C-alpha positions in Angstrom: -57.3 93.9 0.2 -57.0 90.3 0.0 -60.1 88.4 -0.8 -61.3 86.3 2.1 -61.7 83.3 -0.2 -58.2 83.8 -1.6 -56.9 83.9 1.9 -58.7 80.7 2.7 -57.4 79.1 -0.5 -53.8 80.2 0.4 -54.2 78.7 3.9 -55.4 75.4 2.3 -52.4 75.3 0.0 -50.0 75.5 2.9 -51.9 72.7 4.6 -51.6 70.5 1.5 -47.9 71.1 1.3 -47.4 70.2 4.9 -49.4 67.0 4.5 -47.2 66.0 1.5 -44.0 66.7 3.4 -45.3 64.8 6.4 -46.3 61.8 4.3 -42.8 61.8 2.7 -41.1 61.8 6.1 -43.4 59.0 7.2 -42.4 56.8 4.2 -38.7 57.4 4.7 -38.9 56.6 8.4 -41.0 53.5 7.5 -38.4 52.3 5.0 -35.6 53.0 7.5 -37.4 51.0 10.1 -37.9 48.1 7.7 -34.2 48.0 6.7 -32.8 48.8 10.0 -32.3 45.1 10.9 -31.0 44.1 7.5 -27.3 43.8 6.5 -26.7 44.0 2.8 -24.2 41.3 1.7 -20.8 42.0 0.2 -19.1 40.0 -2.6 -16.9 37.3 -1.1 -18.7 37.3 2.2 -19.6 34.0 3.9 -22.9 34.0 5.8 -25.2 31.7 7.6 -28.5 31.3 5.8 -31.7 29.4 6.2 -33.2 27.4 3.3 -36.5 29.0 2.3 -37.4 26.7 -0.6 -36.0 23.9 -2.8 -36.8 23.2 -6.4 -35.1 21.2 -9.1 -33.6 24.3 -10.6 -32.7 26.5 -7.6 -32.5 26.8 -3.8 -33.7 30.0 -2.2 -31.8 31.0 1.0 -32.8 33.7 3.5 -29.6 35.6 4.4 -31.0 38.5 6.4 -31.3 40.8 3.4 -34.2 42.5 1.8 -34.5 39.6 -0.7 -33.6 35.9 -0.6 -30.4 34.7 -2.1 -30.4 32.0 -4.8 -28.2 28.9 -5.5 -28.8 27.9 -9.1 -27.1 26.8 -12.3 -23.6 25.5 -12.0 -23.4 26.2 -8.3 -26.4 24.0 -7.7 -25.0 21.2 -9.9 -21.7 21.2 -7.9 -23.4 20.1 -4.8 -23.0 16.3 -4.5 -26.2 14.6 -5.3 -26.4 12.7 -1.9 -25.8 15.9 0.0 -28.3 17.9 -2.1 -30.9 15.3 -1.4 -30.3 15.7 2.3 -31.0 19.4 2.4 -34.3 20.5 3.9 -36.4 23.7 4.1 -35.5 25.5 7.4 -32.0 24.1 7.5 -29.2 26.5 8.3 -26.3 26.3 5.8 -23.2 28.4 5.1 -23.3 30.4 1.8 -20.7 32.4 -0.1 -21.8 35.6 -1.8 -20.8 35.5 -5.4 -22.8 38.6 -6.5 -24.7 40.8 -4.0 -27.0 41.9 -6.9 -27.1 40.5 -10.4 -28.8 42.2 -13.4 -32.1 40.7 -12.2 -31.6 42.0 -8.7 -30.9 38.6 -7.2 -28.3 37.8 -4.5 -26.2 35.0 -6.1 -24.9 32.4 -3.6 -22.7 29.3 -3.6 -22.9 26.6 -1.0 -19.9 24.7 -2.2 -17.6 27.7 -2.2 -18.7 28.5 1.4 -17.8 25.0 2.6 -14.5 25.1 0.7 -13.5 28.5 2.2 -14.4 27.2 5.7 -12.4 24.1 4.9 -9.3 26.1 4.1 -9.6 28.0 7.3 -9.9 24.7 9.3 -6.8 23.1 7.6 -4.8 26.2 8.1 -5.6 26.0 11.8 -4.8 22.3 11.8 -1.4 23.0 10.3 -0.7 25.7 13.0 -1.7 23.4 15.9 -0.3 20.1 14.6 -3.6 18.5 15.1 -4.0 14.9 13.8 -7.0 14.2 11.5 -8.7 10.8 11.4 -10.0 10.1 7.9 -10.1 7.5 5.3 -8.4 6.9 1.9 -10.7 8.2 -0.9 -8.4 7.7 -3.9 -4.9 7.5 -5.3 -2.6 8.4 -8.1 0.9 7.2 -9.1 2.5 9.5 -6.5 0.5 8.6 -3.4 -2.9 8.7 -1.7 -5.8 11.1 -1.5 -7.7 11.9 1.7 -10.7 14.2 2.1 -10.1 16.7 5.0 -13.1 19.0 5.8 -14.3 18.7 2.2 -10.9 19.3 0.6 -8.8 16.8 -1.3 -5.5 16.4 0.5 -2.6 14.5 -1.0 -0.2 12.2 0.8 3.1 11.8 -1.2 4.5 8.2 -1.2 7.4 9.6 0.9 5.0 10.7 3.6 3.1 7.3 3.8 4.1 5.2 6.8 6.7 2.5 6.3 4.3 -0.3 7.4 1.7 0.8 4.7 4.3 1.2 2.0 5.6 -2.2 2.6 2.2 -3.7 1.9 2.3 -2.6 -1.8 3.9 -4.3 -4.7 5.2 -3.0 -8.0 5.4 0.6 -9.3 2.1 1.0 -11.1 -0.5 3.5 -9.8 -3.0 0.7 -8.9 -0.6 -0.6 -6.3 -2.5 1.6 -3.9 -6.0 0.5 -5.0 -6.6 -2.1 -2.2 -6.2 0.7 0.4 -9.3 2.7 -0.7 -11.7 2.9 2.2 -9.0 2.1 4.9 -8.8 4.5 7.9 -5.8 6.7 8.1 -4.3 9.3 10.5 -2.7 12.3 8.9 -1.3 15.8 9.8 -1.4 18.8 7.6 2.2 19.8 6.5 1.5 22.3 3.7 -1.4 24.6 2.8 -1.5 26.8 -0.2 -5.0 28.2 -0.7 -4.1 30.1 -3.9 -2.8 27.0 -5.6 -5.4 24.8 -4.0 -2.6 22.7 -2.6 -3.1 20.6 0.6 -0.3 18.2 1.5 -0.7 15.7 4.3 1.6 13.3 6.1 0.9 9.9 7.7 4.4 9.6 8.9 4.1 12.9 10.9 1.0 11.6 12.5 2.5 8.2 13.4 6.2 8.8 14.1 7.1 5.1 14.3 10.8 4.5 14.2 12.5 1.8 12.2 13.5 0.0 15.4 10.1 0.1 17.0 8.6 -1.0 13.7 11.0 -4.0 13.5 10.1 -4.9 17.1 6.4 -4.9 16.3 6.9 -7.0 13.1 9.0 -9.5 15.0 6.2 -10.0 17.5 3.8 -10.6 14.7 5.9 -13.0 12.5 5.6 -16.7 12.9 7.9 -19.4 11.4 6.4 -20.9 8.3 4.6 -17.8 7.1 5.1 -16.7 3.5 5.4 -13.0 2.5 6.2 -10.8 -0.5 9.2 -8.6 0.4 11.6 -6.3 -1.3 15.4 -6.7 -1.5 17.0 -3.8 0.4 20.7 -4.8 0.2 23.0 -7.5 -1.0 26.2 -8.8 0.7 28.6 -11.7 0.2 26.9 -13.7 2.9 23.3 -13.1 1.7 20.6 -10.6 1.0 18.3 -8.5 3.2 14.6 -8.5 2.4 12.1 -6.0 3.9 9.0 -7.7 5.2 6.2 -5.5 6.5 8.8 -2.8 7.4 11.5 -5.0 9.0 14.6 -6.4 7.3 15.2 -10.2 7.4 18.3 -12.1 6.2 18.2 -14.6 3.4 21.5 -16.4 3.8 23.4 -17.3 0.7 22.5 -21.0 1.3 18.8 -20.1 1.4 18.7 -18.2 -1.9 18.8 -21.0 -4.4 19.0 -24.7 -4.6 21.7 -24.2 -7.3 25.2 -23.4 -6.2 25.9 -19.6 -6.4 28.9 -17.6 -5.4 27.2 -14.3 -4.7 23.6 -13.2 -4.1 24.0 -10.6 -6.8 23.9 -13.5 -9.4 20.2 -13.9 -8.9 19.0 -10.9 -6.8 19.1 -7.1 -7.1 18.2 -4.2 -4.8 14.5 -3.3 -5.2 13.5 -6.7 -6.6 10.3 -8.2 -5.2 10.6 -11.8 -3.9 8.5 -14.3 -2.0 10.1 -15.5 1.2 9.4 -18.0 3.9 10.1 -17.2 7.5 12.4 -19.9 8.8 13.5 -18.4 12.1 12.5 -15.5 14.4 14.9 -14.5 17.2 13.0 -12.1 19.4 15.9 -11.6 21.8 18.5 -10.7 19.2 15.8 -9.2 16.9 16.8 -11.3 13.9 14.6 -12.7 11.2 15.7 -15.6 9.1 14.2 -15.9 5.6 14.4 -18.4 2.8 13.6 -18.1 -0.9 14.6 -21.6 -1.9 12.2 -23.1 0.6 9.4 -22.0 -1.6 10.9 -23.7 -4.7 10.9 -27.3 -5.6 14.3 -28.9 -4.9 15.6 -30.0 -8.4 18.0 -32.4 -6.7 15.0 -34.3 -5.2 13.5 -34.7 -8.7 16.8 -35.8 -10.2 17.5 -38.6 -7.6 13.9 -39.8 -7.1 14.6 -42.9 -9.3 17.7 -43.9 -7.2 17.0 -46.5 -4.4 19.2 -47.7 -1.6 20.9 -51.0 -2.7 20.7 -50.2 -6.4 23.7 -50.7 -8.6 24.7 -47.7 -10.6 27.5 -46.6 -13.0 29.7 -43.7 -11.8 32.7 -41.8 -13.0 35.3 -40.7 -10.5 35.6 -36.9 -10.6 37.9 -36.0 -7.7 39.7 -37.6 -4.7 40.0 -36.3 -1.2 41.7 -37.7 1.9 38.3 -39.0 3.2 37.0 -40.6 -0.1 36.3 -40.2 -3.8 33.4 -38.4 -5.5 31.7 -40.1 -8.4 29.3 -38.5 -10.9 26.3 -40.6 -11.6 24.4 -38.6 -14.2 24.3 -34.9 -15.0 25.4 -32.9 -12.0 24.4 -35.6 -9.5 27.4 -36.8 -7.5 27.8 -39.3 -4.7 30.6 -39.9 -2.2 32.5 -43.2 -1.8 33.9 -43.0 1.7 37.4 -44.3 2.0 36.1 -47.2 4.1 33.8 -48.2 1.2 36.5 -48.3 -1.5 38.2 -51.6 -0.5 37.9 -54.6 1.7 41.5 -53.9 2.7 42.6 -50.9 4.8 44.0 -48.1 2.6 45.5 -44.8 3.6 44.3 -42.7 0.6 41.6 -43.2 -2.1 44.3 -43.1 -4.8 45.3 -46.6 -3.7 42.0 -47.9 -5.0 40.7 -45.5 -7.7 41.8 -42.6 -9.9 40.0 -39.7 -11.5 38.2 -40.7 -14.7 37.6 -44.4 -13.7 34.1 -45.6 -14.7 32.9 -48.0 -12.1 29.9 -50.0 -11.0 28.9 -48.8 -7.6 26.2 -49.5 -5.1 23.9 -46.9 -3.5 24.1 -47.4 0.3 22.5 -44.2 1.6 20.3 -41.3 0.3 20.1 -38.2 2.6 17.4 -36.0 1.1 17.8 -33.2 3.7 21.5 -32.9 3.2 21.3 -33.7 -0.5 23.9 -36.5 -0.3 24.2 -39.9 -1.8 26.5 -42.5 -0.2 28.1 -45.0 -2.5 30.2 -48.2 -2.1 32.6 -50.0 -4.3 33.4 -52.8 -1.9 29.7 -53.8 -1.5 29.0 -54.2 -5.2 29.3 -58.0 -4.8 28.0 -58.2 -1.2 25.8 -61.1 -0.5 23.7 -58.9 1.6 22.2 -57.4 -1.6 21.9 -60.7 -3.5 18.1 -60.9 -3.3 17.8 -57.3 -4.3 20.2 -57.8 -7.3 18.2 -60.8 -8.4 15.0 -58.9 -8.3 16.6 -56.0 -10.2 17.9 -58.4 -12.8 14.5 -60.1 -13.2 12.8 -56.8 -13.7 15.4 -55.8 -16.3 14.9 -59.0 -18.2 11.2 -58.7 -18.1 11.4 -55.2 -19.5 13.7 -56.4 -22.3 11.1 -59.1 -23.2 8.3 -56.5 -23.3 10.3 -54.3 -25.6 11.0 -57.2 -28.0 
């Protein structure tokens, strides 16, 4: 027979076993209930998290898991200082899961990677839709401009910069773009390569201004007398075309230099930068007249400034024409003796009074600075009308000789 006490002991053992099993089931169900609302993160996942704490060495972020994620080390340092200082406890931020559980059991997160990944998604959508982005120029290199688009560095090649902006720059050095930093700019995304971290933008695509419409706008803005730096775009026998703010204007052969030239190519070449003065704007015909020589001192004016009307000068006859004779006074300065000023008597041709090579005393009777002409006379050398002037000139010369002695 079974001892009553043993029976009782056996019954108690079964009760203890039941209690243990019951407790185990309760613990499992409790754990299941505690983790039922949690989603364990996966590597490469982007989540929304809430900042739980901020310290100099780390940022703890609650991401809906059993433990908080941490942004630390290099990932913390990559957050721009100004942006890091603006973060606050309780703020919701996007985070990228670098490691769902490191060797210390931490969820390792990145704020910068999350923003970057979201940025790539946004620019890909912008490329698909053709959306225009309004930003500002953040930097430059030799090839073009840099614009931040949703946190990503986008590049605008020089060929994709608008004509009006390109015409503002001078030279070929990288710093030609420097003055544009901070300026607003409208761009479209034309190429996205996330694997190569390549984002190409275009200002021209966002502002499809035609050459004709640009010229019309420039003509409306230009005023006579204004001075610009332009670039020679083409050279022809009759002059050179210079681009000013996106529109071509003509520098006629006569407006290139004060010196006599046969072809613009003697002093200008395509691509050369030059300063020009606007001398005419024809809005109806859409023509712009420019001058290079108007910005230069006229050497002829300097050479003839000591000549005065009524003065006696020595000249050498250089050539004869049916209307008169040309006489070289000094250097390349020539004056014209009209046929009516060669003799008191009527003559049919200058050869009746003078010949090439004759050295004569002549009187200056006219100086036309605008036309760069000097009128001379042979028949008025002894004219009584200039007697007083001649006496004064003689007295001045004698006085000068006395001083020299």
